[in-house]
LOROMI-211554 format. One line per field, with one value per residue (C-alpha): residue in one letter; x, y, z. Coordinates in steps of 0.25 Angstrom, whole numbers, plus 2048, in hexadecimal, padded with zeros to 3 digits. Layout:
residu: a, ... .
x: X, ... .
y: Y, ... .
z: Z, ... .
//
This chain:
residu: x, x, x, x, x, x, x, x, x, x, x, x, x, x, x, x, x, x, x, x, x, x, x, x, x, x, x, x, x, x, x, x, x, x, x, x, x, x, x, x, x, x, x, x, x, x, x, x, x, x, x, x, x, x, x, x, x, x, x, x, x, x, x, x, x, x, x, x, x, x, x, x, x, x, x, x, x, x, x, x, x, x, x, x, x, x, x, x, x, x, x, x, x, x, x, x, x, x, x, x, x, x, x, x, x, x, x, x, x, x, x, x, x, x, x, x, x, x, x, x, x, x, x, x, x, x, x, x, x, x, x, x, x, x, x, x, x, x, x, x, x, x, x, x, x, x, x, x, x, x, x, x, x, x, x, x, x, x, x, x, x, x, x, x, x, x, x, x, x, x, x, x, x, x, x, x, x, x, x, x, x, x, x, x, x, x, x, x, x, x, x, x, x, x, x, x, x, x, x, x, x, x, x, x, x, x, x, x, x, x, x, x, x, x, x, x, x, x, x, x, x, x, x, x, x, x, x, x, x, x, x, x, x, x, x, x, x, x, x, x, x, x, x, x, x, x, x, x, x, x, x, x, x, x, x, x, x, x, x, x, x, x, x, x, x, x, x, x, x, x, x, x, x, x, x, x, x, x, x, x, x, x, x, x, x, x, x, x, x, x, x, x, x, x, x, x, x, x, x, x, x, x, x, x, x, x, x, x, x, x, x, x, x, x, x, x, x, x, x, x, x, x, x, x, x, x, x, x, x, x, x, x, x, x, x, x, x, x, x, x, x, x, x, x, x, x, x, x, x, x, x, x, x, x, x, x, x, x, x, x, x .
x: 88C, 88A, 87D, 886, 889, 87C, 877, 882, 880, 871, 872, 87E, 875, 86B, 874, 879, 86B, 866, 861, 860, 863, 856, 856, 865, 860, 856, 860, 86A, 85E, 85B, 86B, 870, 864, 860, 858, 861, 866, 876, 871, 86A, 877, 87E, 874, 878, 886, 881, 87C, 889, 895, 8A2, 8A8, 89C, 89D, 8AB, 8A8, 89A, 89C, 8A5, 89E, 890, 898, 89F, 892, 88B, 897, 897, 888, 88A, 895, 88E, 881, 889, 890, 883, 87C, 887, 886, 877, 879, 883, 878, 86D, 876, 87A, 86C, 866, 874, 870, 860, 862, 86D, 86D, 872, 877, 879, 86A, 864, 85F, 850, 848, 840, 830, 831, 83A, 833, 825, 81C, 811, 806, 805, 7F6, 7FA, 805, 7FC, 7F3, 7FE, 801, 7F3, 7F2, 7FE, 7FB, 7ED, 7F0, 7FA, 7EE, 7E6, 7DD, 7D9, 7D9, 7CB, 7C6, 7B9, 7B5, 7B7, 7A9, 79F, 790, 788, 784, 793, 799, 78E, 782, 789, 793, 787, 787, 779, 771, 774, 782, 78C, 795, 78A, 789, 78E, 798, 79F, 79F, 7A1, 794, 792, 785, 77A, 778, 76C, 767, 76A, 776, 782, 78F, 79A, 7AA, 7AB, 7AE, 7B5, 7B9, 7B0, 7A6, 7B1, 7AE, 79F, 7A4, 7AE, 7A3, 79A, 7A4, 7AD, 7A9, 7B0, 7BA, 7BD, 7CA, 7CC, 7D2, 7CC, 7D6, 7D1, 7CD, 7C1, 7BA, 7B4, 7B2, 7BC, 7C9, 7D4, 7E1, 7DD, 7D2, 7D0, 7C4, 7CA, 7D2, 7D5, 7D1, 7D3, 7C8, 7CA, 7BF, 7BF, 7B3, 7B2, 7AA, 7B4, 7B9, 7B9, 7BF, 7CB, 7CF, 7CD, 7D6, 7E1, 7E1, 7E0, 7EC, 7F5, 7F2, 7F5, 802, 806, 803, 809, 815, 814, 816, 80A, 7FE, 7F3, 7E5, 7D9, 7CB, 7C0, 7B1, 7AC, 7A0, 7A1, 795, 79B, 7A0, 79C, 7A3, 7AC, 7B8, 7C3, 7D1, 7DC, 7EA, 7F5, 7FF, 809, 807, 810, 81A, 814, 810, 813, 80A, 80F, 806, 809, 80F, 80A, 7FE, 7F5, 7E9, 7E5, 7D9, 7DE, 7D2, 7C2, 7BE, 7B3, 7AB, 7A3, 794, 78A, 783, 790, 792, 783, 786, 792, 789, 78F, 787, 78C, 787, 792, 79D, 7A2, 7AF, 7B7, 7BB, 7C4, 7C7, 7D3, 7D8, 7E3, 7E8, 7E7, 7EF, 7F9, 7FA, 7FC, 806, 80F, 80D, 805, 7FF, 7F5, 7EB, 7EA, 7F8, 7F4, 7EC, 7F4, 7FD, 80A, 816, 81F, 815, 815, 824, 825, 819, 818, 81F, 828, 820, 827, 827, 81B, 815, 817, 815, 822, 82A, 824, 818, 81E, 82C .
y: 77A, 76D, 76B, 76C, 77B, 77E, 77A, 782, 78E, 78E, 78B, 796, 7A0, 79E, 79F, 7AC, 7B1, 7AD, 7B9, 7B5, 7A8, 7A3, 7A1, 79C, 791, 78D, 78C, 784, 779, 77A, 777, 76F, 769, 75B, 75C, 769, 76A, 767, 75C, 756, 756, 74F, 743, 73F, 73C, 72E, 72B, 72E, 726, 727, 72F, 739, 739, 73D, 74A, 74E, 74C, 756, 75F, 75E, 760, 76C, 772, 76F, 776, 782, 783, 782, 78C, 796, 795, 797, 7A3, 7A9, 7A7, 7AE, 7BA, 7BA, 7B9, 7C4, 7CE, 7CA, 7CF, 7DC, 7DE, 7DD, 7E6, 7F0, 7EF, 7EE, 7F7, 7FE, 80D, 80A, 81A, 81A, 81C, 80F, 80E, 80C, 800, 801, 7FF, 80B, 812, 810, 818, 817, 821, 82A, 826, 818, 81B, 823, 817, 80E, 818, 819, 809, 808, 812, 80C, 7FE, 800, 806, 7FA, 7FE, 7F5, 7FA, 7FA, 7FC, 7FE, 800, 80D, 80C, 80E, 80F, 81B, 813, 80F, 81D, 827, 820, 816, 822, 82A, 834, 839, 83B, 848, 849, 851, 845, 83D, 848, 844, 850, 849, 83A, 832, 82A, 81F, 81D, 817, 807, 801, 801, 810, 80F, 818, 814, 81E, 81F, 820, 82E, 829, 81C, 81C, 810, 807, 80A, 806, 7F9, 7F6, 7F7, 7EF, 7E3, 7E5, 7E4, 7EE, 7F1, 7F7, 7FF, 801, 80C, 80E, 814, 816, 81E, 827, 830, 83F, 848, 852, 856, 861, 861, 85C, 853, 848, 840, 833, 833, 82B, 82A, 822, 820, 819, 812, 80D, 805, 7FF, 801, 80B, 814, 821, 830, 82E, 822, 829, 834, 82B, 823, 830, 837, 82A, 829, 837, 836, 829, 82F, 83B, 836, 83F, 83C, 845, 84C, 856, 852, 85A, 856, 85E, 85A, 859, 851, 843, 83B, 82E, 833, 83A, 841, 844, 84C, 852, 851, 85B, 858, 861, 866, 870, 877, 881, 87C, 87F, 871, 86A, 864, 85F, 856, 856, 864, 872, 87B, 877, 86E, 865, 85C, 84F, 844, 843, 83A, 836, 82C, 823, 827, 81E, 81C, 818, 80D, 809, 809, 7FF, 7F6, 7FA, 7FE, 80C, 80A, 7FF, 804, 811, 815, 820, 824, 82D, 830, 838, 83A, 831, 83B, 846, 841, 83D, 84B, 850, 847, 846, 854, 853, 85F, 85B, 84F, 84C, 848, 83C, 837, 83D, 830, 839, 830, 83D, 841, 832, 831, 83D, 83A, 82A, 81F, 815, 808, 800, 80A, 805, 80D, 809, 80F, 80A, 80D, 81A, 81D, 825, 821 .
z: 717, 71F, 727, 735, 72F, 72C, 73A, 741, 739, 73D, 74C, 74D, 746, 750, 75B, 756, 754, 763, 76A, 778, 781, 77F, 770, 771, 779, 770, 765, 76D, 770, 761, 75D, 769, 770, 76F, 762, 75E, 750, 754, 75E, 752, 74A, 756, 757, 747, 74B, 751, 743, 73B, 737, 73F, 734, 733, 742, 743, 73A, 73E, 74D, 74F, 746, 74C, 75B, 756, 751, 75F, 766, 75D, 760, 76E, 76E, 766, 76F, 77B, 775, 771, 77E, 785, 77C, 77E, 78D, 78D, 784, 78D, 79A, 792, 78F, 79E, 7A3, 799, 79D, 7AC, 7AE, 7BC, 7BF, 7CB, 7CE, 7CF, 7DC, 7E3, 7E2, 7EF, 7F0, 7F0, 800, 801, 7F6, 7FB, 805, 80D, 80B, 818, 819, 81B, 824, 82D, 82D, 831, 83C, 841, 841, 849, 854, 856, 854, 85F, 868, 865, 85A, 84E, 83F, 83A, 82B, 824, 815, 80E, 807, 812, 814, 81A, 827, 82A, 825, 82C, 832, 83C, 840, 844, 839, 838, 82B, 826, 82B, 822, 820, 819, 80E, 800, 800, 80B, 809, 7FC, 7FA, 7EF, 7E7, 7EF, 7ED, 7EA, 7F8, 7F8, 801, 7FF, 802, 804, 806, 815, 81A, 826, 82C, 837, 831, 835, 844, 841, 83A, 844, 84F, 848, 846, 854, 862, 86C, 870, 862, 860, 850, 848, 83A, 82F, 821, 815, 815, 80C, 80B, 800, 803, 7FD, 801, 807, 814, 80E, 805, 7FF, 804, 810, 81D, 82B, 838, 842, 84F, 857, 865, 86B, 879, 886, 88C, 881, 884, 880, 888, 881, 873, 878, 87B, 86F, 866, 86E, 86D, 85E, 85C, 863, 85B, 84E, 84E, 856, 862, 871, 875, 86E, 874, 86E, 86F, 86F, 869, 868, 85B, 855, 84C, 84A, 84E, 85C, 868, 86E, 863, 862, 859, 85D, 85C, 85E, 862, 858, 854, 846, 847, 83C, 82E, 828, 834, 840, 84D, 856, 864, 866, 864, 867, 85A, 85A, 84E, 84C, 848, 84B, 84F, 85A, 865, 86B, 862, 862, 867, 85A, 852, 85E, 85B, 84D, 84E, 857, 864, 870, 874, 883, 884, 87A, 878, 86F, 869, 85B, 853, 845, 83D, 82F, 82C, 820, 829, 835, 829, 824, 832, 837, 82A, 826, 819, 814, 80A, 80B, 7FD, 7FA, 802, 7F6, 7EA, 7E9, 7E7, 7E8, 7EC, 7F8, 7FD, 7FB, 805, 80F, 80D, 817, 815, 813, 81D, 829, 830, 83B, 849, 857, 85B, 84F, 84B, 843, 838, 839 .
//
């Protein structure tokens, strides 16, 4: 067997054995590249005699052409095989239902939705949103809010306390969002108009209570704030939140350490239909929030003179008003992370609540 025959046999075997287009390209370069085995044979033609060139020229060029054709044919086979493999692996059953996009499939948690609704309502009334830390000091959570020593709320069975630090101070998980009122008064001059949505913590757990829950509080401080202003703000909020044209509210005397006078507020409702509460109609009443004029001691703790400034405040449970508005029977389901529950009660992520477009549309 001649040298050319041996080279052709070796190259053709390599072409046939190539398993992918990458290895085939490496073989093409090794045979037909500038320094390839076939190209090196072509370079020897210049040193041959005319008689030898007449014989070897066609032989070497013929070898080059056969190798080129073999590589092209093998490349086509490999490409077809790769396409067949992709078609097999990536086949799509067009009879399957189309999957929803994440934006369509996702849901906003009812608590997040209700916080957005509250923000939209009070933002339209000229209130700013205020926030504060979840881990508070005894001073901001109790003392500055006029809780006397020995008050039941300070007891271990109600409050989550941390271990005392080196100075003997015990920090705690805030039991209400009211500490933000003090922090705001310390840093902002009146007039103050804020609402404070956030997480709070108490040692309680049943169908209507959770160790971690959500509250929203409001605070107005200026020189002329009064009970009439407070009553109007609360009525406007309830009408907008429950999306009814009118509401009747009943203010009952109560006691809170941080307000004087203090009141609890009932809202008119109809509970004649099982499992359903309708607001703005009927002859029943339901307690919904607490409110009152800010206690002078609380104003002093915030660095304000109660002889010059006065204010009013209110607070309510976000989880509770969400349950009332959207008919959720058990508070614990809010924190179970059940996708089925969230899919049923959740809200589409792009439907932002607005007063002109509807809060819960």
